[in-house]
Legacy VTK file of the C-alpha trace (Angstrom):
# vtk DataFile Version 3.0
C-alpha trace
ASCII
DATASET POLYDATA
POINTS 111 float
-3.608 6.624 8.510
-6.194 9.276 8.805
-7.422 8.735 5.308
-7.705 5.053 6.022
-9.881 5.871 9.104
-11.909 8.525 7.300
-11.745 7.286 3.783
-15.318 6.332 3.532
-16.511 9.746 4.550
-14.100 11.329 1.957
-15.527 9.062 -0.854
-18.943 9.878 0.263
-18.260 13.642 0.453
-16.949 13.498 -3.125
-20.038 11.667 -4.380
-22.297 14.151 -2.698
-20.300 17.030 -3.780
-19.746 18.259 -0.259
-16.704 20.235 0.901
-13.649 18.140 1.725
-11.928 18.425 5.060
-8.789 20.711 5.163
-6.442 17.846 6.206
-7.288 16.039 3.008
-6.655 19.133 0.905
-3.282 19.997 2.435
-0.208 18.520 0.709
1.859 16.467 3.033
5.380 17.116 3.699
7.489 14.089 2.506
11.169 13.925 3.554
13.647 12.964 0.735
14.491 9.881 2.428
10.825 8.935 2.485
10.622 9.748 -1.171
13.360 7.207 -1.830
11.475 4.501 0.049
8.156 5.388 -1.686
9.903 5.258 -5.004
11.668 1.988 -4.188
8.366 0.397 -3.123
6.609 1.697 -6.352
9.424 0.194 -8.409
9.636 -3.106 -6.544
5.771 -3.403 -6.647
6.259 -4.341 -10.283
8.391 -7.434 -9.394
5.528 -9.437 -7.854
4.859 -12.882 -9.253
1.818 -13.081 -11.579
-0.557 -15.724 -10.515
-3.669 -16.551 -8.600
-3.469 -13.643 -6.193
-1.262 -10.911 -4.634
2.131 -12.266 -3.580
4.830 -10.496 -1.545
7.773 -8.769 -3.262
10.473 -11.373 -3.481
13.423 -10.928 -1.077
16.006 -11.249 -3.860
14.414 -8.464 -5.867
14.706 -6.094 -2.777
18.330 -7.068 -2.362
19.084 -6.548 -6.075
17.420 -3.135 -5.948
19.539 -2.209 -2.867
22.672 -3.387 -4.689
21.692 -1.459 -7.898
21.408 1.805 -5.864
24.659 0.929 -4.081
23.251 1.119 -0.607
25.782 0.816 2.268
25.852 -2.734 3.787
24.675 -1.346 7.109
21.607 0.171 5.491
20.572 -2.782 3.326
18.989 -4.642 6.340
16.996 -1.723 7.276
15.897 -1.195 3.628
14.791 -4.816 3.424
12.737 -4.455 6.651
11.121 -1.195 5.614
10.134 -2.378 2.203
8.735 -5.674 3.698
6.657 -3.696 6.323
5.362 -1.397 3.461
4.588 -4.560 1.394
2.797 -6.257 4.282
0.686 -3.099 4.811
-0.088 -2.875 1.145
-1.057 -6.484 0.806
-3.369 -6.095 3.871
-4.950 -3.083 2.367
-5.422 -4.819 -0.960
-7.072 -7.812 0.838
-9.507 -5.530 2.663
-10.384 -3.834 -0.632
-11.076 -7.067 -2.252
-13.205 -8.128 0.704
-15.213 -4.880 0.424
-15.889 -5.470 -3.246
-17.131 -9.008 -2.696
-20.878 -9.295 -2.984
-22.635 -10.058 0.317
-23.831 -13.587 0.419
-27.225 -14.109 1.878
-28.152 -17.624 3.253
-30.737 -19.448 1.188
-34.297 -19.074 2.552
-35.344 -21.910 4.872
-38.676 -23.514 4.391
LINES 1 112
111 0 1 2 3 4 5 6 7 8 9 10 11 12 13 14 15 16 17 18 19 20 21 22 23 24 25 26 27 28 29 30 31 32 33 34 35 36 37 38 39 40 41 42 43 44 45 46 47 48 49 50 51 52 53 54 55 56 57 58 59 60 61 62 63 64 65 66 67 68 69 70 71 72 73 74 75 76 77 78 79 80 81 82 83 84 85 86 87 88 89 90 91 92 93 94 95 96 97 98 99 100 101 102 103 104 105 106 107 108 109 110
């Protein structure tokens, strides 16, 4: 979250060869459960449909992944919800990045 808020200043600091903030340089602590969800999302990210734009990770791919790792039935629902939340945030971020990269359109001059 902090990088999202301060990301522009980080990118700017790198370009200008200024010192980076300490919070950026510190390695975050990631719990083993979090590592599983991050790896799962990374793996499932490859299951998106190819097409015109970014599409959500299909539900059946998430369920199949949970079955493959033999997650307990009471955990599968939470797993699906967590992956979908991560996917929603990722898709929102991707859309914001695409908007940032679009050239600014200026209205034609009026006579």
